[in-house]
C-alpha positions as CSV (number, residue, x, y, z in Angstrom):
1,M,-38.5,272.8,169.3
2,T,-35.3,274.7,170.3
3,L,-33.9,277.7,168.4
4,N,-30.8,275.6,167.4
5,T,-33.1,273.0,165.9
6,V,-35.0,275.6,163.9
7,V,-31.8,277.2,162.6
8,A,-30.4,273.8,161.7
9,K,-33.6,272.9,159.7
10,V,-33.5,276.2,157.8
11,A,-29.9,275.8,157.0
12,V,-30.3,272.2,155.7
13,T,-33.4,273.3,153.7
14,S,-31.3,276.0,152.0
15,I,-28.7,273.4,151.1
16,Q,-31.4,271.1,149.7
17,I,-32.7,273.9,147.5
18,F,-29.3,274.7,146.2
19,T,-28.5,271.0,145.6
20,H,-31.7,270.4,143.6
21,L,-31.0,273.6,141.5
22,F,-27.5,272.2,140.8
23,D,-29.1,268.9,139.7
24,L,-31.3,270.6,137.2
25,V,-28.3,272.4,135.6
26,T,-26.0,269.4,135.5
27,L,-28.3,266.5,134.9
28,P,-27.6,266.3,131.1
29,I,-23.9,266.0,131.8
30,Y,-24.4,263.3,134.4
31,I,-26.7,261.4,132.0
32,L,-23.9,261.3,129.4
33,A,-21.3,260.4,132.0
34,Y,-23.1,257.6,133.8
35,Q,-25.4,256.3,131.0
36,P,-28.0,255.0,133.6
37,W,-29.9,252.9,131.0
38,K,-26.8,250.5,131.1
39,Y,-27.2,250.3,134.9
40,Y,-30.9,249.4,134.5
41,L,-30.1,246.7,132.0
42,D,-27.3,245.2,134.1
43,N,-29.3,245.4,137.3
44,N,-32.2,243.5,135.9
45,R,-30.4,241.0,133.7
46,C,-31.2,237.3,134.5
47,R,-28.1,235.4,135.5
48,A,-29.4,231.9,136.2
49,D,-31.5,229.3,134.4
50,T,-34.2,227.0,135.9
51,I,-33.1,223.6,134.6
52,Q,-35.8,221.5,136.4
53,K,-39.2,222.2,137.7
54,D,-42.2,220.2,138.9
55,D,-45.0,220.7,141.6
56,T,-42.6,220.0,144.5
57,S,-39.2,221.5,143.5
58,L,-37.2,223.5,141.0
59,T,-33.5,223.6,140.3
60,V,-31.5,226.6,139.3
61,Y,-28.0,226.8,137.8
62,S,-25.7,229.7,136.8
63,K,-25.9,231.0,133.2
64,P,-22.5,230.9,131.4
65,F,-20.4,233.7,132.6
66,S,-17.4,235.2,130.9
67,C,-14.5,235.9,133.3
68,K,-10.9,236.1,132.2
69,I,-9.6,235.2,135.6
70,R,-11.7,232.1,135.8
71,E,-11.0,231.1,132.2
72,K,-7.2,231.4,132.8
73,I,-7.5,229.3,136.0
74,L,-9.6,226.7,134.2
75,S,-6.9,226.4,131.5
76,D,-4.4,225.6,134.2
77,F,-6.7,223.4,136.3
78,P,-5.7,219.9,134.9
79,H,-2.7,220.1,137.3
80,I,-4.4,222.2,140.0
81,D,-6.2,219.3,141.7
82,T,-5.2,219.8,145.3
83,I,-4.7,222.9,147.6
84,N,-0.9,222.3,147.5
85,N,-0.9,222.4,143.7
86,L,-3.0,225.6,143.8
87,M,-0.5,227.2,146.0
88,N,2.4,226.1,143.8
89,H,0.6,227.6,140.8
90,A,0.1,230.9,142.6
91,I,3.8,231.0,143.6
92,N,5.0,230.3,140.0
93,V,2.7,233.1,138.6
94,H,3.1,235.7,141.4
95,G,6.5,234.8,143.0
96,S,7.9,238.3,143.8
97,K,4.6,240.0,144.6
98,Q,3.6,240.9,148.1
99,C,1.6,238.0,149.5
100,L,1.0,238.1,153.3
101,G,1.4,241.1,155.6
102,T,1.5,241.5,159.4
103,R,1.9,244.5,161.7
104,P,4.6,243.8,164.3
105,I,3.8,244.9,167.9
106,L,6.0,247.8,169.1
107,S,4.6,248.1,172.6
108,I,1.8,246.9,174.8
109,D,0.1,248.8,177.7
110,T,-2.4,247.4,180.2
111,V,-5.2,249.8,181.1
112,Q,-8.4,249.6,183.2
113,N,-11.7,250.4,181.5
114,N,-14.8,251.9,183.1
115,D,-16.0,248.4,184.1
116,G,-12.8,247.7,186.0
117,R,-11.6,245.2,183.5
118,L,-8.0,245.2,182.3
119,L,-7.4,245.7,178.6
120,T,-4.2,245.5,176.5
121,K,-3.6,248.3,174.2
122,H,-1.1,247.9,171.3
123,E,1.1,250.2,169.4
124,L,1.7,248.6,166.0
125,A,4.3,249.2,163.3
126,D,3.6,249.4,159.6
127,Y,2.8,246.2,157.7
128,K,5.8,243.9,157.0
129,W,5.4,241.8,153.9
130,L,6.3,238.3,152.8
131,S,6.4,237.7,149.0
132,Y,4.9,234.6,147.4
133,N,8.4,233.2,147.2
134,D,9.0,234.0,150.9
135,V,5.8,232.3,151.9
136,N,6.7,229.2,149.8
137,E,10.1,228.9,151.7
138,Q,8.3,229.0,155.0
139,I,5.7,226.5,153.9
140,Q,8.5,224.2,152.7
141,S,10.5,224.5,155.9
142,F,7.4,224.0,158.1
143,A,6.3,220.9,156.2
144,H,9.8,219.4,156.4
145,G,10.0,220.2,160.1
146,L,6.7,218.3,160.7
147,R,8.1,215.3,158.8
148,Y,11.2,215.4,160.9
149,L,9.1,215.3,164.1
150,G,7.6,212.0,162.8
151,F,4.1,212.9,161.6
152,Q,2.9,210.6,158.8
153,P,0.8,211.4,155.7
154,R,-3.0,211.7,156.3
155,E,-2.4,212.1,160.0
156,K,-4.8,214.6,161.7
157,I,-3.3,217.9,162.9
158,V,-5.5,220.4,164.8
159,I,-5.1,224.1,164.3
160,Y,-6.6,226.1,167.2
161,A,-5.2,229.7,166.7
162,E,-6.2,233.2,165.8
163,T,-6.2,234.3,162.2
164,S,-2.7,235.3,161.1
165,A,-0.2,234.7,158.3
166,K,1.4,231.9,160.3
167,W,-2.0,230.2,160.6
168,L,-2.2,230.1,156.8
169,I,1.4,229.0,156.4
170,S,0.9,226.3,159.0
171,A,-2.2,225.0,157.1
172,L,-0.4,225.1,153.7
173,G,2.5,223.2,155.3
174,C,0.1,220.5,156.4
175,F,-1.4,220.3,153.0
176,R,2.1,219.9,151.4
177,N,2.5,216.8,153.5
178,A,-0.9,215.4,152.8
179,Y,-2.0,215.8,156.4
180,T,-5.7,216.3,157.3
181,L,-6.2,219.6,159.0
182,V,-8.8,219.9,161.8
183,T,-9.9,223.5,162.3
184,V,-11.4,224.7,165.6
185,Y,-12.7,228.1,166.5
186,T,-10.6,229.8,169.2
187,N,-13.8,231.1,170.9
188,L,-15.7,227.7,170.7
189,G,-15.6,227.1,174.4
190,E,-13.6,224.5,176.3
191,D,-16.2,221.8,176.0
192,G,-16.5,222.3,172.2
193,V,-12.7,222.3,171.7
194,A,-12.3,219.2,173.9
195,Y,-15.0,217.4,172.0
196,S,-13.3,218.2,168.6
197,L,-9.9,217.0,169.9
198,N,-11.3,213.8,171.3
199,Q,-13.6,212.9,168.4
200,T,-10.8,213.2,165.9
201,D,-8.3,211.4,168.1
202,A,-5.7,214.0,167.1
203,K,-2.1,213.8,168.4
204,V,-0.9,217.2,167.3
205,V,-2.3,220.7,167.8
206,I,-1.0,224.0,166.4
207,T,-2.0,227.0,168.6
208,S,-0.9,230.4,169.7
209,E,0.9,231.4,172.8
210,D,-2.0,233.3,174.3
211,L,-4.2,230.2,174.1
212,L,-1.7,227.8,175.8
213,P,-3.2,228.3,179.3
214,K,-6.7,227.6,177.9
215,L,-5.4,224.6,176.0
216,K,-3.7,223.2,179.0
217,G,-7.1,223.3,180.9
218,I,-8.8,221.6,177.9
219,L,-6.2,218.8,177.7
220,K,-6.8,218.0,181.4
221,K,-10.2,216.7,180.3
222,G,-8.6,214.0,178.3
223,G,-7.5,213.4,174.7
224,H,-4.4,212.0,173.0
225,I,-2.4,215.2,172.2
226,H,1.3,214.5,172.5
227,T,2.7,217.5,170.6
228,I,1.9,221.2,170.7
229,I,3.3,223.7,168.1
230,Y,2.6,227.3,169.0
231,I,3.0,230.6,167.3
232,E,5.4,232.9,169.2
233,K,7.9,232.3,172.1
234,P,9.6,228.9,172.7
235,L,8.9,226.6,175.7
236,E,10.3,223.1,176.3
237,K,7.8,220.8,177.8
238,M,4.6,221.0,179.6
239,N,3.1,218.5,182.0
240,I,-0.6,217.7,181.5
241,H,-2.6,215.8,184.1
242,A,-5.3,214.2,182.1
243,Q,-8.3,212.4,183.6
244,N,-8.8,208.7,183.1
245,D,-12.3,207.3,182.6
246,D,-12.6,206.5,186.3
247,G,-11.8,210.1,187.2
248,S,-8.2,209.5,188.4
249,E,-5.5,211.7,187.0
250,Q,-2.7,210.5,184.7
251,A,0.3,212.6,184.2
252,S,1.4,212.8,180.5
253,E,4.2,214.7,178.9
254,V,3.4,216.9,175.9
255,N,6.2,218.0,173.6
256,V,6.0,221.8,172.9
257,Y,7.7,223.5,169.9
258,S,7.4,227.1,168.7
259,F,6.5,227.8,165.0
260,T,9.9,229.3,164.5
261,E,11.6,226.2,166.0
262,V,9.7,223.9,163.6
263,I,10.8,226.1,160.7
264,R,14.4,225.9,161.9
265,I,14.2,222.1,162.2
266,G,12.8,222.0,158.6
267,V,15.6,224.1,157.2
268,S,18.3,222.0,158.9
269,S,16.8,218.6,157.9
270,Y,15.9,219.5,154.3
271,S,16.8,217.2,151.5
272,P,15.5,217.5,147.9
273,D,14.8,213.7,148.0
274,L,12.0,214.4,150.5
275,D,9.8,216.0,147.8
276,C,9.9,212.9,145.6
277,Y,7.8,210.5,147.7
278,E,4.4,210.0,146.2
279,S,2.9,209.0,149.6
280,W,3.5,212.6,150.8
281,K,1.3,214.0,148.0
282,A,-2.4,214.4,148.5
283,T,-5.0,213.3,146.0
284,P,-8.1,215.2,145.1
285,E,-10.2,212.6,147.0
286,D,-8.2,213.0,150.3
287,I,-9.9,214.9,153.1
288,A,-8.1,218.2,153.3
289,I,-10.0,219.7,156.3
290,I,-12.3,218.4,159.0
291,M,-13.9,221.8,159.6
292,Y,-15.9,222.0,162.8
293,T,-19.1,224.0,162.7
294,S,-19.8,226.5,165.5
295,G,-22.5,224.2,167.0
296,S,-25.7,226.2,167.3
297,T,-27.8,223.1,168.0
298,G,-25.5,221.0,170.1
299,N,-22.0,219.6,169.8
300,P,-20.0,221.0,166.8
301,K,-20.0,218.8,163.7
302,G,-16.9,218.1,161.8
303,A,-17.6,218.6,158.0
304,L,-15.4,216.4,155.8
305,L,-14.0,218.6,153.0
306,S,-11.9,217.0,150.4
307,H,-9.3,218.8,148.2
308,A,-11.7,218.5,145.3
309,N,-14.6,220.0,147.4
310,I,-12.5,223.0,148.4
311,L,-11.1,223.6,144.9
312,S,-14.7,223.5,143.6
313,G,-15.6,226.2,146.1
314,I,-12.6,228.4,145.3
315,L,-13.2,228.0,141.5
316,A,-16.9,228.9,142.0
317,C,-15.9,232.2,143.7
318,C,-13.6,233.4,141.0
319,P,-16.1,235.2,138.7
320,Y,-17.9,237.1,141.4
321,G,-15.7,236.6,144.5
322,C,-12.6,238.4,143.1
323,N,-12.7,242.1,143.6
324,L,-13.2,242.9,139.9
325,L,-13.4,246.7,140.6
326,V,-9.6,246.7,141.2
327,P,-6.8,245.1,139.2
328,P,-5.1,242.2,141.1
329,E,-1.8,244.0,141.3
330,E,-3.5,247.0,143.1
331,D,-5.9,244.9,145.3
332,R,-5.3,244.8,149.0
333,Y,-7.5,242.5,151.1
334,I,-7.8,242.8,154.9
335,A,-8.2,239.5,156.7
336,Y,-9.6,239.5,160.2
337,L,-12.4,236.9,160.4
338,P,-11.5,233.4,161.7
339,L,-9.7,231.2,159.2
340,A,-11.4,228.3,160.9
341,H,-14.5,229.6,159.1
342,I,-14.9,228.3,155.5
343,F,-16.0,231.7,154.3
344,E,-12.6,233.3,155.2
345,F,-10.5,230.3,154.2
346,T,-11.9,229.9,150.7
347,L,-11.8,233.7,150.0
348,E,-8.2,234.0,151.1
349,M,-7.3,231.1,148.8
350,T,-9.2,232.8,146.0
351,M,-7.2,236.0,146.6
352,I,-3.9,234.1,146.6
353,L,-4.9,232.5,143.3
354,R,-5.6,235.9,141.9
355,G,-2.3,237.4,143.2
356,T,-3.9,239.8,145.7
357,S,-1.9,241.1,148.8
358,I,-3.5,239.9,152.1
359,G,-2.9,242.1,155.2
360,Y,-3.8,240.4,158.6
361,S,-5.8,242.2,161.2
362,G,-8.2,241.3,164.1
363,P,-11.7,242.5,165.2
364,N,-10.1,244.5,168.0
365,T,-7.4,246.2,165.9
366,L,-9.4,246.7,162.7
367,T,-10.1,250.5,163.2
368,D,-8.7,253.3,165.2
369,A,-11.5,252.8,167.7
370,G,-10.6,249.1,168.2
371,T,-10.4,248.1,171.9
372,M,-6.8,246.9,171.5
373,I,-5.5,250.0,169.7
374,K,-3.7,252.7,171.8
375,R,-5.4,256.1,171.7
376,G,-4.0,258.2,168.9
377,H,-2.6,255.3,166.9
378,M,-3.8,253.9,163.6
379,G,-5.9,250.8,163.3
380,D,-5.1,248.2,160.7
381,A,-7.6,249.5,158.1
382,R,-6.0,252.9,158.0
383,A,-2.5,251.4,157.9
384,L,-3.3,248.9,155.1
385,K,-5.8,251.0,153.1
386,P,-7.6,247.9,151.9
387,T,-9.5,247.8,148.7
388,S,-11.5,244.7,149.6
389,M,-12.7,242.9,152.7
390,I,-15.4,240.5,153.9
391,A,-17.8,241.1,156.8
392,V,-20.5,239.2,158.5
393,P,-23.8,241.0,159.4
394,V,-22.9,241.4,163.1
395,I,-19.9,243.4,162.1
396,L,-21.8,245.5,159.5
397,D,-24.6,246.0,162.0
398,R,-22.1,247.4,164.5
399,I,-20.6,249.8,161.8
400,F,-24.1,250.9,160.9
401,K,-25.1,251.6,164.5
402,G,-21.7,253.2,165.3
403,I,-22.0,255.7,162.4
404,Q,-25.6,256.5,163.3
405,F,-24.8,257.1,166.9
406,K,-21.8,259.2,166.2
407,V,-23.8,261.4,163.8
408,S,-26.6,261.8,166.4
409,Q,-24.0,263.3,168.8
410,E,-22.8,265.9,166.3
411,G,-25.7,268.3,166.8
412,A,-28.9,269.1,164.9
413,F,-27.3,270.7,161.9
414,K,-24.8,268.0,161.1
415,E,-27.3,265.2,161.8
416,N,-29.9,266.7,159.5
417,L,-27.3,267.4,156.8
418,F,-26.0,263.9,157.0
419,T,-29.5,262.4,156.8
420,F,-30.3,264.5,153.7
421,C,-27.0,263.6,152.0
422,Y,-27.6,259.9,152.7
423,Q,-31.1,260.0,151.3
424,Y,-29.9,262.1,148.3
425,R,-27.1,259.8,147.4
426,S,-29.2,256.7,148.0
427,M,-31.8,258.0,145.5
428,W,-29.4,258.8,142.8
429,R,-27.5,255.5,143.2
430,K,-30.8,253.6,142.6
431,L,-31.2,255.5,139.4
432,G,-27.8,254.6,138.1
433,F,-25.8,257.7,139.0
434,D,-23.0,258.6,141.4
435,T,-22.5,261.8,143.4
436,P,-18.7,262.5,143.3
437,I,-18.9,265.9,144.8
438,M,-20.9,264.8,147.8
439,N,-18.7,261.7,148.2
440,K,-15.7,263.9,148.7
441,L,-17.3,266.6,150.8
442,I,-19.5,264.5,153.1
443,F,-18.6,260.9,153.0
444,K,-14.8,261.0,152.7
445,K,-14.4,261.0,156.5
446,V,-16.7,258.0,156.9
447,R,-14.7,256.1,154.3
448,E,-11.5,256.9,156.1
449,S,-12.5,254.8,159.1
450,L,-11.9,251.7,156.8
451,G,-8.8,253.2,155.2
452,G,-10.4,255.4,152.5
453,E,-9.8,253.2,149.5
454,I,-12.3,250.3,150.1
455,Q,-14.1,249.4,146.9
456,S,-15.7,246.0,147.7
457,I,-17.1,244.3,150.7
458,I,-18.3,240.7,150.5
459,G,-20.9,239.9,153.1
460,G,-22.2,236.5,154.3
461,G,-22.7,234.2,157.3
462,A,-26.3,235.4,157.8
463,P,-28.9,237.6,156.1
464,L,-28.1,241.3,156.1
465,S,-30.9,243.8,156.7
466,P,-31.8,245.8,153.5
467,E,-31.7,249.0,155.6
468,V,-28.1,248.3,156.7
469,H,-27.1,247.2,153.2
470,D,-28.3,250.4,151.5
471,F,-27.0,252.7,154.3
472,L,-23.5,251.3,154.3
473,E,-23.2,251.1,150.5
474,T,-24.3,254.7,150.4
475,V,-22.2,256.4,153.1
476,L,-19.1,254.2,152.6
477,C,-19.3,254.7,148.8
478,V,-18.6,250.9,148.5
479,K,-20.1,247.9,146.8
480,I,-21.4,245.3,149.2
481,S,-22.0,241.9,147.6
482,Q,-24.0,239.7,149.8
483,G,-23.5,235.9,149.5
484,Y,-24.8,232.7,150.9
485,G,-23.1,229.5,151.9
486,L,-22.4,227.0,154.6
487,T,-19.5,224.9,155.9
488,E,-21.2,221.9,154.2
489,S,-21.0,223.7,150.9
490,C,-17.4,224.7,151.1
491,G,-18.3,228.3,151.4
492,G,-20.3,230.5,149.0
493,I,-22.9,229.0,146.7
494,T,-24.5,232.3,145.7
495,L,-23.1,235.8,145.5
496,C,-24.3,239.2,144.2
497,H,-22.6,240.4,141.0
498,Y,-20.5,243.5,141.4
499,D,-22.8,245.5,139.1
500,D,-26.0,244.3,140.8
501,Y,-27.4,246.9,143.2
502,H,-30.4,245.0,144.6
503,V,-30.4,244.9,148.4
504,G,-31.9,242.2,150.6
505,E,-30.7,239.4,148.2
506,V,-27.9,236.9,148.5
507,G,-27.1,236.8,144.8
508,Y,-27.0,234.2,142.0
509,P,-25.8,230.6,142.0
510,L,-22.1,230.4,141.6
511,P,-20.7,228.2,138.7
512,G,-20.6,224.6,139.8
513,A,-23.3,224.9,142.5
514,Y,-26.9,223.6,141.9
515,I,-29.6,225.4,144.0
516,K,-32.9,223.5,144.5
517,L,-36.0,224.9,146.1
518,V,-38.2,222.2,147.7
519,N,-41.7,222.6,149.0
520,W,-42.1,223.0,152.8
521,E,-45.8,222.3,153.2
522,E,-45.9,222.9,157.0
523,G,-44.6,226.4,156.6
524,G,-46.7,227.2,153.5
525,Y,-43.7,227.7,151.2
526,K,-44.1,226.2,147.7
527,V,-42.4,226.5,144.4
528,N,-45.7,227.3,142.7
529,N,-46.4,230.2,145.1
530,S,-48.4,232.9,143.2
531,T,-45.8,235.7,143.9
532,A,-42.5,233.9,143.6
533,P,-41.1,230.4,143.9
534,R,-40.3,229.6,147.6
535,G,-39.0,226.6,149.4
536,E,-36.3,225.0,151.4
537,I,-32.9,225.5,149.8
538,H,-31.0,222.3,148.9
539,V,-27.4,222.8,147.5
540,G,-25.9,220.2,145.2
541,G,-22.7,219.6,143.2
542,N,-19.0,219.0,143.9
543,V,-19.0,221.8,146.5
544,V,-21.0,219.6,148.9
545,A,-19.0,218.1,151.7
546,M,-18.4,214.3,152.0
547,G,-20.3,214.1,155.2
548,Y,-19.6,214.5,159.0
549,Y,-16.6,212.9,160.7
550,N,-17.5,209.9,162.8
551,M,-21.2,210.6,162.5
552,S,-22.6,208.1,160.0
553,E,-26.2,208.4,161.0
554,K,-26.1,212.2,160.9
555,T,-24.4,212.0,157.5
556,K,-27.2,209.7,156.2
557,E,-29.8,212.1,157.6
558,S,-28.2,215.3,156.3
559,F,-26.9,214.3,152.8
560,Y,-28.4,212.5,149.9
561,E,-27.5,211.7,146.3
562,K,-29.8,212.0,143.3
563,D,-28.9,211.6,139.6
564,G,-25.2,211.5,140.4
565,I,-25.3,214.8,142.3
566,R,-24.6,215.0,146.1
567,W,-27.2,217.2,147.9
568,F,-27.4,218.9,151.3
569,P,-30.7,220.4,152.6
570,T,-29.8,223.6,154.4
571,G,-32.9,224.2,156.5
572,D,-33.1,227.8,155.1
573,I,-36.1,229.1,153.2
574,G,-35.3,230.8,149.9
575,Q,-37.2,232.8,147.4
576,L,-36.2,232.9,143.7
577,Q,-36.2,236.4,142.1
578,P,-37.0,237.1,138.4
579,T,-33.3,237.8,137.8
580,G,-32.3,234.4,139.1
581,A,-31.1,235.8,142.5
582,F,-32.2,234.4,145.8
583,K,-33.5,235.9,149.0
584,I,-33.3,234.2,152.4
585,I,-36.7,234.7,153.9
586,D,-36.9,232.3,156.8
587,R,-35.4,229.3,158.5
588,K,-37.3,226.1,159.3
589,K,-36.2,226.0,162.9
590,D,-37.0,229.7,163.4
591,L,-40.7,229.5,162.4
592,V,-43.3,229.3,165.2
593,K,-47.1,229.1,165.0
594,L,-49.0,231.1,167.6
595,Q,-52.3,230.1,169.2
596,M,-54.4,232.1,166.7
597,G,-52.7,230.3,163.8
598,E,-50.3,233.1,162.8
599,Y,-46.8,232.0,161.6
600,V,-44.0,234.1,163.0
601,S,-40.4,234.0,161.8
602,L,-38.2,234.6,164.9
603,G,-35.3,235.6,162.6
604,K,-37.5,238.3,161.1
605,V,-38.4,239.7,164.5
606,E,-34.7,239.7,165.6
607,G,-33.6,241.2,162.3
608,A,-36.0,244.1,162.8
609,W,-34.8,244.8,166.3
610,K,-31.1,244.1,166.3
611,I,-30.2,247.1,164.1
612,H,-31.6,249.5,166.7
613,P,-28.7,251.3,168.5
614,F,-30.0,250.2,171.9
615,V,-29.8,246.5,171.0
616,D,-26.6,244.5,171.3
617,A,-28.3,241.0,171.0
618,I,-31.8,239.6,171.0
619,C,-33.5,236.2,171.1
620,S,-37.3,236.0,170.6
621,Y,-39.6,233.2,171.6
622,G,-43.1,232.0,170.9
623,N,-45.1,228.7,170.7
624,S,-48.4,227.4,169.6
625,F,-49.9,227.5,173.1
626,K,-49.4,231.3,173.4
627,F,-50.9,234.3,171.7
628,D,-47.8,236.6,171.7
629,I,-44.0,236.8,171.1
630,V,-41.6,237.6,174.0
631,A,-37.9,238.3,173.8
632,V,-34.7,238.4,175.8
633,V,-32.7,241.5,174.9
634,V,-29.1,242.4,175.7
635,P,-28.9,246.2,175.6
636,D,-26.0,248.2,174.3
637,K,-24.9,249.5,177.7
638,Y,-23.3,252.8,176.6
639,K,-25.9,253.9,174.0
640,F,-28.8,253.0,176.2
641,L,-27.5,254.7,179.3
642,N,-26.6,257.8,177.2
643,H,-30.3,257.9,176.1
644,L,-31.6,257.4,179.6
645,K,-29.6,260.4,180.9
646,N,-32.1,262.7,179.0
647,N,-35.1,260.9,180.5
648,H,-34.2,260.0,184.1
649,A,-32.9,261.6,187.2
650,E,-29.2,261.2,187.6
651,E,-29.5,259.4,190.9
652,D,-31.7,256.7,189.2
653,L,-28.8,255.9,186.9
654,N,-26.1,255.8,189.6
655,R,-26.9,252.1,190.1
656,D,-25.2,249.0,188.7
657,F,-26.4,248.1,185.2
658,S,-28.2,244.9,186.3
659,T,-30.4,246.9,188.7
660,I,-31.2,249.4,186.0
661,C,-32.2,246.5,183.6
662,S,-34.5,245.1,186.2
663,D,-36.3,248.4,186.8
664,P,-39.9,247.9,185.4
665,E,-40.2,251.5,184.3
666,I,-36.9,251.3,182.3
667,V,-37.9,248.0,180.8
668,I,-41.2,249.6,179.6
669,I,-39.2,252.6,178.1
670,F,-37.0,250.1,176.2
671,L,-39.9,248.0,175.0
672,K,-42.0,250.9,173.8
673,T,-39.1,252.4,172.0
674,L,-38.4,249.2,170.1
675,Q,-42.2,248.6,169.4
676,V,-42.5,252.0,167.8
677,Y,-39.2,251.5,165.9
678,S,-40.4,248.2,164.4
679,A,-44.1,249.0,163.8
680,K,-43.5,249.5,160.0
681,K,-41.3,246.5,159.7
682,L,-43.3,243.9,161.5
683,E,-47.0,242.8,161.7
684,K,-48.7,243.6,165.0
685,F,-48.6,239.9,166.1
686,E,-44.9,239.7,165.3
687,I,-43.9,242.5,167.7
688,P,-42.8,241.2,171.1
689,K,-45.2,242.2,173.9
690,R,-42.8,241.5,176.8
691,I,-39.1,241.6,177.1
692,L,-36.4,240.7,179.6
693,L,-33.3,243.0,179.7
694,E,-30.2,240.9,180.2
695,P,-27.3,243.1,181.5
696,E,-24.5,240.7,180.7
697,P,-23.2,240.4,177.0
698,W,-23.6,237.1,175.2
699,T,-20.3,235.7,174.2
700,P,-19.2,232.2,173.1
701,D,-17.6,231.8,176.5
702,C,-21.0,232.0,178.2
703,G,-22.3,229.3,175.9
704,L,-25.4,231.3,174.6
705,V,-24.0,232.1,171.2
706,T,-21.7,230.0,168.9
707,A,-18.2,230.9,167.9
708,A,-19.7,232.5,164.8
709,L,-22.0,234.6,167.1
710,K,-25.2,232.7,166.1
711,L,-27.9,232.2,168.7
712,K,-28.1,228.9,170.6
713,R,-31.9,229.1,170.9
714,R,-32.3,225.9,172.9
715,T,-29.6,226.9,175.4
716,I,-31.0,230.4,175.7
717,Q,-34.5,229.1,176.3
718,E,-33.3,226.7,179.0
719,K,-31.4,229.5,180.8
720,Y,-34.3,232.0,180.7
721,Q,-37.2,229.6,181.0
722,E,-38.4,230.9,184.3
723,D,-38.3,234.5,183.0
724,I,-40.2,233.4,179.8
725,D,-42.9,231.7,181.9
726,R,-43.2,234.8,184.1
727,M,-43.6,237.1,181.0
728,Y,-46.3,234.8,179.6
729,T,-48.1,234.7,183.0
730,Q,-48.2,238.5,183.0
731,L,-49.6,238.5,179.5
732,D,-52.2,235.9,180.4
733,E,-53.3,237.8,183.4
734,E,-53.7,241.0,181.3
735,R,-55.7,239.1,178.7
736,H,-57.9,237.7,181.4
737,V,-58.6,241.1,183.0
738,K,-59.4,242.6,179.6
739,S,-61.8,239.7,178.7
740,M,-63.6,240.1,182.1
741,A,-63.9,243.8,181.6
742,S,-65.6,243.2,178.2
743,F,-68.5,241.2,179.8
744,P,-71.5,243.3,180.8
745,S,-71.8,243.7,184.6
746,G,-74.7,241.8,186.2
747,K,-77.6,243.6,188.0
């Protein structure tokens, strides 16, 4: 132990003693100020009723919930029966308020990073805002421009573009004309995009200028696109050489218009009579969106979402999904996740219904450290100062690891002090108190990375580690409300309440959604479990999609109707808590049985390892013919190499990263570090015994993760099958040697 470490510990211990003495003196004041008994009652209040139960299943529904916003919307809902009518309502109520904000680009520089790759760095202006009335004018003009170009009601229009104000305006323009929108992730991969275009037989695609070269390559694979509308600079026409079925090429001409040009056409061709035709008005039963999933188990599936489906999902979000910690007129929401994801789309529409201002961002410009932000310039969060946002676990995991790594580089004193302050605030939060002095002195700088005014983060997309949940809520001084939902359920079906501070849960059923737990005998999950009801989650109600586009057999297999309610089995295993909240504890496809009969949840293994700073991605593997779990791990290159500098000679690290990752000694260091780290989180048989270090990151472009960054297990297994076999051969040989050594030697 160095002298600096000893001095740091003594200094932090002195601060701890002073802090605890301060607590003794001020505790009565804090009790009166925070009334922790109210926190206890709210935190343990039951918010859902079991409305059906037998030996094989139970069904849960939300208790009646008083919410002025929802009650006001419900009173207006007789005429809010389509997305277009919802937008018209929001415009009438919030007309002059700020609606959609964008940061114009002032300059772009191209720089080379340490890997030799070229990166673009942006200098961005302050946010420029469109009011609700401004947005309405653009929607109207865009819709009329599309009509002038000859597109008919209920025609399919694909939107393949990054999240932006113009994405949403384009979509709302389509809904105004009763078109069916087809949404496709921008990082889906060329084959997935081509599949979506061909399956829907779409003729029109809305994209962005940066994606035009990629789209041109996709269209060469075939399809029926004859018009491209893109966001940014104008072009005239583009020649596409598409392949016929026999492999020969057929030249076709595709008309290309800019977003601005379509707006201009709409303005010049506008006539009030155009708004009177009933055929151009959608009905609640019309399909509003064919939303393609990210395709973790094969080709993406197009979920059929009607206007009624989506409105049910939006209305369900209103009590919990609105940021009730901030009044609507003061709420600023930062939007950066793909609008092609139902989670982002329904929440943005909920915010619009509420009158919230939405500022657009992107994953690479969100913070000052974003890879597309010029050094010394503000990221979008500091420019907007949002009060609410949503985040998927992969983003929250990165924030968690980033904060921990930065603190670890600050020296022994600051690291020990930060650890004490985190543990101190976490303890008092769980007792119903806040720590306002510590919030300002210690955690203010951490909060400023997200603008300094963030009050509410809604999480979803995958389970969030309780450790990450508690840490970020504590150091960011923010409420993280975890939710659960799917594309097939039009977004969220459960969400934590803003005054519920449990971690590791995904919340309570939202109004309008039925949650059913059904026994899964093979996995040992039953509703009559002695500790808590467990089973596969089935979701029911008007939020459930109408099926999959052009996949009648898959629709019959995946959806069913019972007692007049449409149901969808999710494949996720849930546990019902005494408060009516749910925990996601497993996934049917992720459960494997080892040779000795132990069941292992691969998702649990990956969840325990992926939050370690060294890990960028992990996929674990096991089967019933083997005794152990193995894993393929993508290291976080920068953090892992930084750690190795203290343990290896410099010449050993002056090699390319792939050589370092294949060094047996380094692989063992990595494996043992992760085994020790997860020893208290996993059973011994759950901890991987062998790993492969993969130096190349997993991205949607390489085909190993989906557009939503979910693992494609089957594809990963196929790619690394030889390595998996090699790891198991090594384990079998070790087991054989040990078994032979246990026999007594013969005379």
